[in-house]
C-alpha positions in Angstrom: 82.1 102.3 32.8 78.6 103.6 33.3 77.2 107.0 32.4 78.9 109.8 34.4 75.8 111.5 35.6 74.6 111.7 39.1 71.1 110.3 40.0 68.4 113.0 39.5 70.8 115.4 37.7 70.8 116.3 34.0 74.1 118.0 33.2 74.1 121.0 30.9 77.3 121.7 28.9 79.2 119.5 31.3 82.1 118.9 29.0 84.8 121.3 27.8 86.8 121.2 24.6 89.9 120.4 26.7 88.1 117.6 28.5 87.1 116.1 25.1 90.8 116.1 24.0 92.1 114.5 27.2 89.4 111.9 28.1 91.2 108.5 27.8 89.3 106.1 30.0 86.8 104.1 28.0 83.1 104.9 28.7 80.3 107.5 28.1 80.6 111.1 29.2 77.5 113.2 29.4 77.3 116.8 28.2 73.6 117.6 28.0 70.7 117.4 25.6 71.2 113.6 25.6 74.7 114.2 24.1 77.5 111.8 25.2 81.2 111.5 24.3 81.9 107.8 23.8 85.6 106.8 24.3 86.3 103.3 22.9 88.9 100.9 24.3 91.0 101.7 21.3 91.1 105.4 22.3 88.8 106.5 19.4 86.2 109.1 20.4 82.8 109.7 18.9 79.6 111.6 19.7 76.4 109.7 20.6 73.0 111.3 21.3 70.4 109.3 23.2 67.0 110.6 22.3 63.4 109.5 22.2 62.0 109.5 18.6 58.4 108.7 18.1 58.2 107.0 21.5 61.3 104.9 21.1 64.7 105.6 22.6 67.4 105.7 19.9 71.1 106.2 19.8 72.2 108.6 17.1 75.8 108.7 15.9 76.9 112.3 15.4 80.4 111.6 14.1 84.0 111.3 15.3 85.1 113.7 18.0 88.3 114.4 15.9 86.1 115.7 13.1 83.1 117.2 14.9 84.1 119.7 17.6 82.1 120.0 20.8 80.2 123.1 19.8 79.0 121.5 16.6 78.0 118.3 18.4 75.9 120.4 20.7 74.2 122.3 17.8 73.4 118.9 16.2 72.0 117.5 19.4 69.7 120.5 19.9 68.5 120.4 16.3 67.7 116.7 16.6 65.7 117.3 19.8 63.7 119.9 18.1 62.9 117.6 15.2 62.0 114.8 17.5 59.6 117.0 19.5 57.8 118.0 16.3 57.2 114.3 15.5 60.0 113.9 12.9 62.8 111.4 12.9 66.0 113.3 12.7 67.9 110.3 11.5 65.6 109.8 8.5 65.8 113.6 7.8 69.6 113.4 7.9 69.9 110.4 5.7 67.4 111.9 3.2 69.4 115.2 3.1 72.8 113.4 2.8 71.8 110.6 0.5 73.2 107.7 2.5 75.3 105.6 0.2 74.9 101.9 -0.3 77.5 99.6 1.3 79.1 99.0 -2.1 79.4 102.8 -2.7 80.8 103.3 0.8 83.3 100.5 0.2 84.5 102.1 -3.0 84.9 105.4 -1.2 87.0 103.7 1.6 89.0 101.9 -1.0 89.9 105.2 -2.6 90.8 106.7 0.8 93.1 103.8 1.5 94.8 104.0 -1.9 98.0 105.8 -0.6 98.6 103.0 1.9 98.5 100.0 -0.5 101.9 98.1 -0.8 101.2 97.8 -4.5 98.4 98.0 -7.0 97.7 94.3 -6.7 97.2 94.6 -2.9 94.8 97.4 -3.4 92.8 95.4 -6.0 92.6 92.4 -3.8 91.0 94.5 -1.1 88.1 95.4 -3.4 88.0 92.0 -5.2 87.2 90.1 -2.0 84.3 92.4 -1.3 83.0 92.0 -4.8 83.2 88.2 -4.6 81.8 87.6 -1.1 80.0 90.8 0.1 78.5 92.9 -2.6 76.2 90.0 -3.9 74.9 89.6 -0.3 74.3 93.2 0.8 76.2 95.6 -1.3 72.9 97.3 -2.4 71.8 97.9 1.2 72.3 101.4 2.6 75.3 101.4 4.8 73.2 102.2 7.9 71.0 99.2 7.3 73.7 96.6 7.3 73.1 94.2 10.2 75.1 91.4 12.0 72.8 88.9 10.2 73.9 90.3 6.8 77.5 90.0 7.7 77.1 86.5 9.1 75.4 85.6 5.8 78.5 86.8 3.9 81.1 85.2 6.1 79.4 81.8 7.0 80.1 80.2 3.5 83.9 80.8 3.8 84.4 81.0 7.6 85.8 77.5 8.0 86.6 76.5 4.4 88.7 79.7 3.6 89.6 81.1 7.0 92.3 83.6 5.9 90.0 85.0 3.2 87.2 85.2 5.7 89.4 87.1 8.2 90.3 89.6 5.6 86.7 90.0 4.4 85.6 90.7 8.0 88.3 93.3 8.5 87.3 95.1 5.3 83.6 95.1 6.1 84.6 96.5 9.5 86.7 99.2 7.9 83.7 100.4 5.8 81.4 100.4 8.8 84.0 102.4 10.9 84.0 104.9 8.1 80.2 105.1 8.3 80.4 105.7 12.1 83.1 108.4 11.7 80.7 110.2 9.2 77.7 109.9 11.5 75.8 107.5 9.3 75.5 104.8 12.0 76.4 104.4 15.7 77.6 100.8 15.8 79.8 98.2 14.0 78.0 94.8 13.8 81.1 93.2 12.2 82.6 92.4 15.6 79.5 90.9 17.0 79.0 88.7 13.8 82.4 87.2 14.0 81.9 86.3 17.7 78.9 84.2 16.9 80.5 82.2 14.2 82.1 78.8 15.1 85.7 78.7 16.2 88.2 77.6 13.5 90.3 74.5 13.8 93.7 76.1 13.0 95.4 72.7 13.0 93.8 72.1 9.6 95.2 75.3 8.1 97.6 74.5 5.3 101.0 76.1 5.6 103.3 77.2 2.8 105.2 74.2 1.3 108.7 74.2 2.6 111.8 71.9 2.4 113.8 70.5 5.3 116.8 72.7 5.6 119.0 69.7 4.7 117.5 69.7 1.2 117.8 73.4 0.5 121.3 73.2 -1.0 120.1 70.5 -3.5 117.2 72.8 -4.5 119.7 75.6 -5.3 121.8 73.2 -7.3 118.7 72.0 -9.2 117.7 75.6 -10.0 121.2 76.6 -11.1 121.5 73.7 -13.5 118.1 74.4 -15.1 117.4 76.2 -18.3 115.9 79.2 -16.5 117.1 82.7 -17.1 120.1 84.0 -15.1 117.8 86.5 -13.5 115.4 83.8 -12.2 118.3 81.5 -11.1 120.1 84.2 -9.2 116.9 85.7 -7.7 116.0 82.3 -6.1 119.4 81.7 -4.6 119.7 85.3 -3.4 116.2 85.1 -1.8 117.2 81.9 0.0 120.5 83.3 1.2 118.9 86.5 2.6 115.8 84.8 3.9 113.7 87.5 2.4 110.3 87.4 0.9 109.9 86.8 -2.9 108.6 90.4 -3.5 111.4 91.9 -1.5 114.0 90.1 -3.7 112.2 90.6 -7.0 111.7 94.3 -6.3 115.4 94.9 -5.4 116.9 98.0 -7.0 120.6 98.9 -7.3 120.1 102.0 -5.3 119.3 99.9 -2.2 122.7 98.3 -2.1 126.1 99.2 -0.7 128.4 96.5 -1.9 131.4 98.0 -0.1 129.7 97.6 3.2 127.9 94.4 2.1 124.5 95.8 3.1 121.1 96.0 1.6 118.5 98.4 2.9 115.0 97.6 1.8 112.7 100.7 2.0 109.8 100.6 4.3 107.2 100.8 1.5 108.4 97.5 0.2 108.3 95.7 3.6 105.3 94.0 5.1 105.7 95.8 8.4 106.2 99.1 6.6 109.6 99.7 8.2 113.0 99.8 6.5 114.9 96.6 6.8 118.7 96.4 6.7 120.0 93.1 5.4 123.6 91.9 5.9 125.0 90.3 2.7 127.2 87.2 2.7 130.1 86.9 0.3 128.0 84.7 -2.0 125.3 87.4 -2.0 127.8 90.0 -3.1 129.1 87.7 -5.8 125.5 87.2 -7.1 125.0 91.0 -7.2 128.3 91.5 -9.1 127.2 88.8 -11.6 123.9 90.5 -12.1 125.6 93.9 -12.6 127.7 92.4 -15.4 124.6 91.0 -17.0 122.7 94.2 -16.7 122.1 96.6 -19.6 121.7 99.6 -17.2 118.3 98.6 -15.7 117.6 99.9 -12.2 116.1 96.5 -11.3 118.6 93.9 -10.0 116.6 90.9 -11.1 114.7 92.0 -14.2 112.0 90.2 -16.1 112.0 89.6 -19.9 111.9 93.3 -20.8 114.9 94.2 -18.5 113.0 97.3 -17.2 110.5 95.5 -14.9 111.1 93.1 -12.1 110.3 89.4 -12.3 106.6 88.6 -12.0 105.3 87.1 -8.8 104.5 83.8 -10.5 107.9 83.4 -12.3 109.8 81.9 -9.3 106.8 79.8 -8.1 106.3 78.4 -11.6 110.0 77.5 -11.9 110.1 75.7 -8.6 107.0 73.7 -9.6 108.4 72.8 -13.0 111.6 71.6 -11.4 109.6 69.5 -9.0 111.1 71.2 -5.9 108.6 70.6 -3.1 108.5 74.2 -1.9 107.1 77.6 -2.7 109.3 80.7 -2.5 108.0 81.8 0.9 108.7 78.3 2.2 112.5 78.8 2.2 112.0 81.3 5.0 110.6 78.4 7.1 113.6 76.3 6.1 116.0 79.0 7.2 114.2 79.5 10.6 114.2 75.7 11.2 117.9 75.6 10.5 118.7 78.6 12.7 116.8 77.1 15.6 118.2 73.6 15.3 121.8 74.2 14.1 122.9 77.5 15.8 122.9 79.0 19.2 121.8 82.5 18.1 119.1 84.1 20.3 115.6 83.9 19.2 115.3 87.6 18.5 118.3 87.5 16.2 116.6 84.8 14.1 113.3 86.6 14.1 114.7 89.9 13.0 116.6 88.2 10.2 113.1 87.4 8.9 112.0 91.0 9.5 109.5 89.8 12.0 108.3 92.5 14.4 109.2 91.7 18.0 106.3 92.8 20.3 108.2 92.2 23.5 109.7 95.6 24.5 112.6 94.2 26.3 113.6 91.9 23.4 113.1 94.7 20.9 115.3 97.1 23.0 118.1 94.5 23.1 117.7 93.8 19.4 118.3 97.4 18.5 121.6 97.5 20.4 123.6 94.9 18.6 121.3 92.9 16.3 122.7 93.8 12.9 126.2 92.4 13.5 124.8 89.3 15.1 122.6 88.9 12.1 125.6 89.3 9.8 127.2 86.3 11.6 124.0 84.3 11.4 123.6 84.9 7.6 127.3 84.1 7.0 126.8 80.8 8.8 123.7 80.1 6.7 125.6 80.8 3.5 128.5 78.6 4.7 126.1 75.8 5.6 124.5 75.7 2.2 127.9 75.8 0.4 129.2 72.9 2.5 126.0 70.9 2.0 126.3 71.4 -1.8 130.0 70.2 -1.8 129.1 67.0 0.2 126.7 65.9 -2.5 
């Protein structure tokens, strides 16, 4: 959408506070004094002032419309015009007054702001560690308003094709820091998006997937684990994880308060789920049996599958290390792929039932609505069949 001003007309206070709240169509909306409300395709709104400074037209970011009200944006626009007419650069004056942070300092600020949203401490540390490894050495010392698309390309290029998932996350984190800078009026653009568009397309066929077993060999893997010298906690955790098709962290972090054995249900809280939504898991008879065994072995710990000190859960490397030592050709997460392959090949359950059993978010609204109506009981049937299949496969060997 172009600028909403008529030819030859210069609007003066064309916007109202109500209009700012309700503008939804992406584009620029003029108010006067070179001030525009910019509505992004995402729905985010921010103030931009188009102004001539020392003979050059510049776009100044005046902050997010959710943080800077219309009246304040107008005052800022007038103050900037006065400075520009006197030969000053209002952007330089603002940065000098505010002390614009370096990219590294801004990233640390954003990291702190995001702290309440981390799934766990490790996740939060990974966010910062990737920037320390790949970004700060490149342009961490630059002021956040000086970071360019060339800087970002310089950081992403070495890992863009060799470590695509890491590169994707690094790009997202750079973008988050620059969005923070835009919201605080320290810059008007986000060059991270442009930088990624100029980098070569990745060959996703070469991406290595999590090692998984054919579903026909999963029962053997369980038997191998159960006959090993591992702790009862590790043995039961692996079998329980396979039977429930859950992620390693979801099983390892299971607490007794999450279970209702009478109903044979397990409700994993949203903060422990990847999608941040509570997930209700139907438990097969074998799952309930495992839980009762762990309850007998417990010394009162709140954790179902404790580590060596009984009060903390198994570490994230314990299960992976055990599978590797036993020469089982899979990682913990790979058993979810084994389950999905079995469900697709050996059952007639609808796709959405199988996907929700894995706690995958269904984006199709029609599928999601259907799933909410009767999915849990169908998932119970599915998980009971999975348990029966594994038990029968073990007996045949």
